[in-house]
KEDODO-616131 format. One record per residue: residue number from 1; x, z, y of N, C-alpha, C in turn; chain. Coordinates in steps of 0.1 Angstrom, whole numbers, plus 2048, in hexadecimal, padded with zeros to 3 digits. Layout:
// KEDODO-616131
+-----+-----+-----+-----+------+------+------+-----+-----+-----+--------+
: num : n.X : n.Z : n.Y : ca.X : ca.Z : ca.Y : c.X : c.Z : c.Y : chaine :
+-----+-----+-----+-----+------+------+------+-----+-----+-----+--------+
: NUM :   X :   Z :   Y :    X :    Z :    Y :   X :   Z :   Y :      A :
...
+-----+-----+-----+-----+------+------+------+-----+-----+-----+--------+
***
This chain:
// KEDODO-616131
+-----+-----+-----+-----+------+------+------+-----+-----+-----+--------+
: num : n.X : n.Z : n.Y : ca.X : ca.Z : ca.Y : c.X : c.Z : c.Y : chaine :
+-----+-----+-----+-----+------+------+------+-----+-----+-----+--------+
:   1 : C95 : 72D : 056 :  CA3 :  72A :  055 : CA6 : 71E : 05C :      A :
:   2 : C9E : 713 : 05C :  CA1 :  707 :  062 : CA1 : 709 : 071 :      A :
:   3 : C99 : 712 : 077 :  C9A :  714 :  085 : CA6 : 71C : 089 :      A :
:   4 : CAC : 724 : 081 :  CB7 :  72C :  084 : CC4 : 724 : 085 :      A :
:   5 : CC6 : 71A : 07D :  CD2 :  712 :  07E : CD4 : 70B : 08B :      A :
:   6 : CC9 : 704 : 090 :  CCB :  6FD :  09D : CCE : 707 : 0A8 :      A :
:   7 : CC8 : 713 : 0A8 :  CCA :  71D :  0B2 : CD8 : 722 : 0B1 :      A :
:   8 : CDE : 724 : 0A5 :  CEC :  729 :  0A4 : CF5 : 71E : 0A9 :      A :
:   9 : CF2 : 711 : 0A6 :  CFB :  706 :  0AA : CFA : 705 : 0BA :      A :
:  10 : CEE : 706 : 0BF :  CED :  706 :  0CE : CF4 : 711 : 0D4 :      A :
:  11 : CF3 : 71D : 0CF :  CFA :  729 :  0D4 : D09 : 727 : 0D3 :      A :
:  12 : D0D : 721 : 0C8 :  D1C :  71F :  0C6 : D21 : 714 : 0D0 :      A :
:  13 : D19 : 70A : 0D3 :  D1D :  700 :  0DD : D1E : 706 : 0EB :      A :
:  14 : D14 : 70F : 0EE :  D14 :  715 :  0FB : D21 : 71E : 0FD :      A :
:  15 : D24 : 725 : 0F3 :  D30 :  72E :  0F3 : D3D : 725 : 0F4 :      A :
:  16 : D3D : 71A : 0EC :  D49 :  711 :  0ED : D4A : 70B : 0FB :      A :
:  17 : D3F : 707 : 101 :  D3F :  701 :  10E : D44 : 70B : 118 :      A :
:  18 : D3F : 717 : 117 :  D44 :  722 :  120 : D52 : 724 : 11F :      A :
:  19 : D57 : 726 : 113 :  D66 :  728 :  111 : D6E : 71C : 116 :      A :
:  20 : D69 : 710 : 114 :  D70 :  704 :  118 : D72 : 703 : 127 :      A :
:  21 : D67 : 708 : 12E :  D67 :  707 :  13D : D6D : 713 : 144 :      A :
:  22 : D6F : 71E : 13D :  D75 :  729 :  143 : D84 : 727 : 144 :      A :
:  23 : D8A : 72D : 14F :  D98 :  72B :  151 : DA0 : 732 : 146 :      A :
:  24 : DAB : 72C : 142 :  DB3 :  733 :  137 : DBF : 73A : 13D :      A :
:  25 : DC2 : 738 : 14A :  DCC :  73F :  151 : DC7 : 746 : 15D :      A :
:  26 : DCD : 751 : 162 :  DC8 :  758 :  16E : DC9 : 74F : 17A :      A :
:  27 : DC1 : 750 : 183 :  DC1 :  749 :  190 : DCE : 74C : 197 :      A :
:  28 : DD6 : 742 : 19A :  DE4 :  744 :  19F : DE4 : 74B : 1AD :      A :
:  29 : DDA : 748 : 1B5 :  DD9 :  74E :  1C2 : DD7 : 75D : 1C1 :      A :
:  30 : DCE : 761 : 1B8 :  DCB :  76F :  1B6 : DD7 : 776 : 1AF :      A :
:  31 : DDE : 76F : 1A6 :  DE9 :  775 :  19F : DF4 : 777 : 1A9 :      A :
:  32 : DF7 : 76D : 1B2 :  E01 :  76F :  1BC : DFE : 77A : 1C6 :      A :
:  33 : DF2 : 77C : 1CA :  DEE :  786 :  1D3 : DF0 : 794 : 1CC :      A :
:  34 : DED : 795 : 1BF :  DEF :  7A1 :  1B8 : DFD : 7A5 : 1B6 :      A :
:  35 : E06 : 79C : 1B5 :  E14 :  79F :  1B2 : E1D : 7A0 : 1BF :      A :
:  36 : E18 : 79C : 1CA :  E1F :  79C :  1D7 : E1E : 7AB : 1DC :      A :
:  37 : E2A : 7B0 : 1E1 :  E29 :  7BD :  1E7 : E22 : 7BC : 1F4 :      A :
:  38 : E1C : 7C7 : 1F8 :  E15 :  7C8 :  205 : E1F : 7C6 : 211 :      A :
:  39 : E2A : 7CE : 211 :  E33 :  7CD :  21C : E41 : 7C9 : 217 :      A :
:  40 : E43 : 7BC : 216 :  E4F :  7B6 :  211 : E58 : 7B3 : 21D :      A :
:  41 : E63 : 7BB : 21E :  E6C :  7B9 :  229 : E72 : 7AB : 22A :      A :
:  42 : E75 : 7A5 : 21E :  E7B :  798 :  21E : E71 : 78D : 223 :      A :
:  43 : E64 : 78F : 221 :  E5A :  786 :  226 : E5A : 786 : 235 :      A :
:  44 : E5C : 792 : 23B :  E5C :  794 :  249 : E69 : 78E : 250 :      A :
:  45 : E73 : 78D : 248 :  E80 :  788 :  24E : E7F : 77A : 251 :      A :
:  46 : E87 : 776 : 25B :  E87 :  768 :  260 : E8C : 75E : 255 :      A :
:  47 : E94 : 763 : 24C :  E9A :  75A :  242 : E8F : 754 : 238 :      A :
:  48 : E86 : 75D : 234 :  E7C :  759 :  22B : E71 : 751 : 232 :      A :
:  49 : E6F : 754 : 23F :  E65 :  74C :  246 : E6B : 73E : 249 :      A :
:  50 : E78 : 73E : 24C :  E7F :  731 :  24E : E7E : 729 : 242 :      A :
:  51 : E80 : 72F : 236 :  E7F :  728 :  22A : E71 : 722 : 227 :      A :
:  52 : E67 : 72A : 22B :  E59 :  725 :  22A : E57 : 718 : 233 :      A :
:  53 : E5C : 719 : 240 :  E5B :  70E :  249 : E62 : 701 : 242 :      A :
:  54 : E6E : 704 : 23D :  E75 :  6F9 :  236 : E6D : 6F3 : 22B :      A :
:  55 : E67 : 6FC : 223 :  E5F :  6F7 :  218 : E53 : 6EF : 21D :      A :
:  56 : E4C : 6F3 : 227 :  E41 :  6EC :  22D : E46 : 6DE : 232 :      A :
:  57 : E51 : 6DE : 239 :  E56 :  6D1 :  23E : E5A : 6C8 : 233 :      A :
:  58 : E5F : 6CD : 228 :  E62 :  6C5 :  21C : E55 : 6BF : 216 :      A :
:  59 : E4B : 6C7 : 216 :  E3E :  6C1 :  212 : E39 : 6B6 : 21B :      A :
:  60 : E3B : 6B8 : 227 :  E37 :  6AE :  231 : E3F : 6A1 : 22F :      A :
:  61 : E4C : 6A2 : 22D :  E55 :  697 :  22C : E52 : 68F : 21F :      A :
:  62 : E50 : 696 : 214 :  E4D :  690 :  207 : E3F : 68B : 206 :      A :
:  63 : E36 : 690 : 20E :  E28 :  68B :  20D : E21 : 692 : 202 :      A :
:  64 : E26 : 69C : 1FC :  E1F :  6A3 :  1F1 : E13 : 6AA : 1F6 :      A :
:  65 : E12 : 6AE : 203 :  E07 :  6B5 :  209 : E03 : 6AD : 215 :      A :
:  66 : DF6 : 6AB : 218 :  DF2 :  6A4 :  224 : DF7 : 6AB : 230 :      A :
:  67 : DFB : 6A3 : 23A :  E01 :  6A8 :  246 : DF9 : 6B4 : 24D :      A :
:  68 : DEC : 6B2 : 24E :  DE4 :  6BD :  254 : DE5 : 6CA : 24D :      A :
:  69 : DE6 : 6C9 : 240 :  DE7 :  6D6 :  238 : DF4 : 6DD : 23B :      A :
:  70 : DFF : 6D4 : 23C :  E0C :  6DA :  240 : E0C : 6E1 : 24D :      A :
:  71 : E05 : 6DA : 257 :  E04 :  6DF :  264 : DFC : 6EC : 264 :      A :
:  72 : DF2 : 6EC : 25D :  DEA :  6F9 :  25C : DF2 : 704 : 255 :      A :
:  73 : DFA : 701 : 24C :  E03 :  70B :  246 : E0D : 710 : 250 :      A :
:  74 : E13 : 707 : 258 :  E1C :  70B :  262 : E15 : 714 : 26D :      A :
:  75 : E09 : 70F : 270 :  E02 :  717 :  27B : DFE : 725 : 276 :      A :
:  76 : DFA : 726 : 269 :  DF7 :  733 :  263 : E04 : 73C : 263 :      A :
:  77 : E0F : 736 : 260 :  E1B :  73E :  260 : E1F : 743 : 26E :      A :
:  78 : E1D : 73A : 278 :  E20 :  73D :  285 : E16 : 748 : 28B :      A :
:  79 : E0A : 747 : 287 :  DFF :  750 :  28B : E02 : 75E : 285 :      A :
:  80 : E07 : 75E : 278 :  E0A :  76B :  272 : E17 : 771 : 277 :      A :
:  81 : E20 : 769 : 27C :  E2D :  76D :  281 : E2F : 767 : 28F :      A :
:  82 : E28 : 76C : 299 :  E28 :  765 :  2A6 : E36 : 763 : 2AD :      A :
:  83 : E40 : 76B : 2A9 :  E4D :  76A :  2AF : E57 : 762 : 2A6 :      A :
:  84 : E52 : 75D : 29B :  E5B :  755 :  293 : E5E : 748 : 299 :      A :
:  85 : E6B : 746 : 29C :  E70 :  73B :  2A4 : E6E : 72E : 29D :      A :
:  86 : E72 : 72D : 290 :  E72 :  720 :  289 : E64 : 71A : 287 :      A :
:  87 : E5B : 722 : 284 :  E4D :  71D :  282 : E47 : 718 : 290 :      A :
:  88 : E49 : 720 : 29A :  E44 :  71B :  2A7 : E4C : 70F : 2AD :      A :
:  89 : E59 : 70F : 2AB :  E61 :  703 :  2AF : E5C : 6F7 : 2A7 :      A :
:  90 : E5B : 6F8 : 29A :  E56 :  6ED :  292 : E48 : 6E8 : 297 :      A :
:  91 : E3F : 6F1 : 299 :  E32 :  6ED :  29E : E33 : 6E6 : 2AB :      A :
:  92 : E3C : 6EB : 2B4 :  E3E :  6E4 :  2C1 : E43 : 6D6 : 2BF :      A :
:  93 : E4D : 6D4 : 2B6 :  E52 :  6C7 :  2B4 : E47 : 6BE : 2AE :      A :
:  94 : E40 : 6C3 : 2A5 :  E35 :  6BB :  29F : E2A : 6B7 : 2A9 :      A :
:  95 : E28 : 6C0 : 2B2 :  E1E :  6BE :  2BD : E23 : 6B2 : 2C6 :      A :
:  96 : E30 : 6B2 : 2C9 :  E36 :  6A7 :  2D0 : E33 : 69A : 2C9 :      A :
:  97 : E36 : 69A : 2BC :  E35 :  68D :  2B4 : E26 : 688 : 2B4 :      A :
:  98 : E1D : 691 : 2B5 :  E0F :  68D :  2B5 : E09 : 68C : 2C3 :      A :
:  99 : E12 : 68D : 2CD :  E0D :  68B :  2DB : E05 : 697 : 2E1 :      A :
: 100 : E06 : 6A3 : 2DA :  DFF :  6AF :  2DF : E09 : 6B7 : 2E7 :      A :
: 101 : E0C : 6B2 : 2F3 :  E17 :  6B8 :  2FB : E13 : 6C6 : 300 :      A :
: 102 : E06 : 6C9 : 303 :  E02 :  6D6 :  308 : E05 : 6E0 : 2FD :      A :
: 103 : E02 : 6DD : 2F1 :  E04 :  6E6 :  2E5 : E13 : 6E8 : 2E3 :      A :
: 104 : E1B : 6DD : 2E5 :  E2A :  6DE :  2E4 : E2F : 6E8 : 2EE :      A :
: 105 : E2B : 6E7 : 2FA :  E30 :  6F0 :  305 : E2D : 6FE : 301 :      A :
: 106 : E21 : 701 : 2FC :  E1D :  70E :  2F8 : E26 : 714 : 2ED :      A :
: 107 : E29 : 70B : 2E3 :  E31 :  710 :  2D8 : E40 : 712 : 2DD :      A :
: 108 : E45 : 70A : 2E6 :  E52 :  70C :  2EB : E53 : 718 : 2F3 :      A :
: 109 : E49 : 71B : 2FB :  E49 :  727 :  303 : E48 : 734 : 2FA :      A :
: 110 : E42 : 733 : 2EF :  E42 :  73E :  2E5 : E50 : 740 : 2E0 :      A :
: 111 : E56 : 736 : 2DC :  E64 :  737 :  2D7 : E6D : 73D : 2E2 :      A :
: 112 : E6C : 738 : 2EE :  E75 :  73D :  2F9 : E72 : 74C : 2FC :      A :
: 113 : E66 : 751 : 2F9 :  E64 :  75F :  2FB : E6D : 768 : 2F2 :      A :
: 114 : E70 : 762 : 2E6 :  E78 :  769 :  2DC : E86 : 765 : 2DE :      A :
: 115 : E89 : 759 : 2E1 :  E97 :  754 :  2E2 : E99 : 74C : 2EF :      A :
: 116 : E9A : 754 : 2FA :  E9B :  74E :  307 : EA7 : 746 : 30A :      A :
: 117 : EB1 : 747 : 302 :  EBE :  740 :  305 : EC0 : 734 : 2FC :      A :
: 118 : EB6 : 72F : 2F6 :  EB7 :  723 :  2ED : EB6 : 716 : 2F6 :      A :
: 119 : EC1 : 710 : 2F8 :  EC2 :  704 :  300 : EBA : 6F9 : 2FA :      A :
: 120 : EBA : 6F8 : 2ED :  EB2 :  6ED :  2E6 : EA3 : 6EE : 2EA :      A :
: 121 : E9E : 6FA : 2E9 :  E90 :  6FC :  2EC : E8D : 6F9 : 2FB :      A :
: 122 : E96 : 6FE : 304 :  E94 :  6FB :  312 : E94 : 6EC : 314 :      A :
: 123 : E9D : 6E5 : 30E :  E9D :  6D6 :  30F : E90 : 6D0 : 30A :      A :
: 124 : E8B : 6D4 : 2FE :  E7F :  6CF :  2F9 : E73 : 6D2 : 302 :      A :
: 125 : E73 : 6DE : 308 :  E69 :  6E1 :  311 : E69 : 6D8 : 31E :      A :
: 126 : E75 : 6D5 : 322 :  E77 :  6CD :  32E : E72 : 6BF : 32B :      A :
: 127 : E75 : 6B9 : 31F :  E71 :  6AC :  31B : E62 : 6AB : 31A :      A :
: 128 : E5C : 6B6 : 314 :  E4E :  6B6 :  313 : E47 : 6B7 : 320 :      A :
: 129 : E4C : 6BF : 329 :  E46 :  6C0 :  336 : E47 : 6B2 : 33E :      A :
: 130 : E51 : 6AB : 33B :  E52 :  69D :  341 : E47 : 694 : 33C :      A :
: 131 : E43 : 696 : 32F :  E38 :  68E :  329 : E2B : 692 : 330 :      A :
: 132 : E2A : 69E : 335 :  E1E :  6A3 :  33B : E1F : 6A0 : 34A :      A :
: 133 : E29 : 699 : 34F :  E2B :  696 :  35D : E2E : 6A2 : 366 :      A :
: 134 : E33 : 6AC : 360 :  E37 :  6B9 :  367 : E46 : 6B8 : 36A :      A :
: 135 : E49 : 6B0 : 374 :  E57 :  6AE :  377 : E5E : 6BB : 37C :      A :
: 136 : E57 : 6C3 : 384 :  E5D :  6D0 :  389 : E60 : 6D9 : 37D :      A :
: 137 : E56 : 6DB : 374 :  E58 :  6E3 :  368 : E63 : 6DE : 35F :      A :
: 138 : E64 : 6D1 : 35E :  E6E :  6CB :  356 : E7C : 6CD : 35C :      A :
: 139 : E7D : 6CC : 369 :  E8A :  6CF :  370 : E8E : 6DD : 36D :      A :
: 140 : E85 : 6E6 : 36F :  E88 :  6F5 :  36D : E8D : 6F7 : 35F :      A :
: 141 : E86 : 6F1 : 355 :  E8A :  6F3 :  347 : E97 : 6EC : 344 :      A :
: 142 : E9A : 6E0 : 349 :  EA7 :  6DA :  348 : EB2 : 6E3 : 34E :      A :
: 143 : EB0 : 6E9 : 359 :  EBA :  6F1 :  360 : EBC : 6FE : 358 :      A :
: 144 : EB2 : 703 : 352 :  EB4 :  70F :  349 : EBB : 70B : 33C :      A :
: 145 : EB8 : 6FF : 337 :  EBF :  6FA :  32B : ECE : 6F9 : 32E :      A :
: 146 : ED2 : 6F4 : 33A :  EE0 :  6F3 :  33D : EE7 : 700 : 33C :      A :
: 147 : EE1 : 70B : 341 :  EE7 :  718 :  340 : EEB : 71C : 332 :      A :
: 148 : EE4 : 718 : 328 :  EE6 :  71D :  31B : EEC : 713 : 312 :      A :
: 149 : EEE : 707 : 316 :  EF3 :  6FC :  30E : F03 : 6FC : 30E :      A :
: 150 : F08 : 6F6 : 303 :  F17 :  6F5 :  303 : F1B : 6EA : 30D :      A :
: 151 : F28 : 6E9 : 310 :  F2D :  6E0 :  31B : F28 : 6D1 : 319 :      A :
: 152 : F29 : 6CC : 30D :  F25 :  6BE :  30C : F16 : 6BC : 30E :      A :
: 153 : F0E : 6C5 : 309 :  F00 :  6C4 :  30A : EFC : 6C6 : 319 :      A :
: 154 : F03 : 6CF : 31F :  F00 :  6D3 :  32D : F02 : 6C6 : 336 :      A :
: 155 : F0C : 6BE : 333 :  F0E :  6B2 :  33B : F03 : 6A8 : 339 :      A :
: 156 : EFE : 6A7 : 32D :  EF3 :  69E :  32A : EE6 : 6A3 : 331 :      A :
: 157 : EE4 : 6B0 : 331 :  ED8 :  6B5 :  338 : ED9 : 6B4 : 347 :      A :
: 158 : EE5 : 6B5 : 34C :  EE7 :  6B4 :  35B : EE4 : 6A5 : 35F :      A :
: 159 : EE7 : 69C : 356 :  EE4 :  68E :  359 : ED5 : 68C : 359 :      A :
: 160 : ECE : 692 : 351 :  EBF :  692 :  351 : EBA : 697 : 35E :      A :
: 161 : EC0 : 6A2 : 362 :  EBB :  6A9 :  36F : EBD : 69F : 37B :      A :
: 162 : EC9 : 698 : 37B :  ECC :  68F :  385 : EC2 : 683 : 386 :      A :
: 163 : EBE : 67F : 37A :  EB4 :  674 :  379 : EA6 : 678 : 37F :      A :
: 164 : EA3 : 685 : 37C :  E96 :  68A :  381 : E96 : 68D : 390 :      A :
: 165 : EA1 : 68F : 396 :  EA1 :  692 :  3A4 : EA2 : 686 : 3AC :      A :
+-----+-----+-----+-----+------+------+------+-----+-----+-----+--------+
***
């Protein structure tokens, strides 16, 4: 009987430790995957993707998530939705901020394949090409931006063109 009590206590402690260390709630990642529909049309729409980009940018601004994690989230979103304008545009702008001008050019070109009349993106592409010492490419991009810009912006862009010539 004396040997049985320590064994029961030891067994009870092992069970208590197991229960203490086991999760009391389901894994949130698994739970979210199980409840998400496979083909959610709203997720595919630009509005929800734009909202995700805004959410990621808010995380970046508040510092709640390390910058590289935010960039990886944005990159994942852009990779999953290659024609999504806002994610690629944002990645291009972040690439400029970090001096990665080649990557910025690639992102802006992706955006322009989907939205070729976006004067803002043509201007960003021109400015980025200037950083890469590609004056000819910058001039072409500025000239294209003028075509799609409003009158005030077109005047400012034309002034940039004059400076480069």
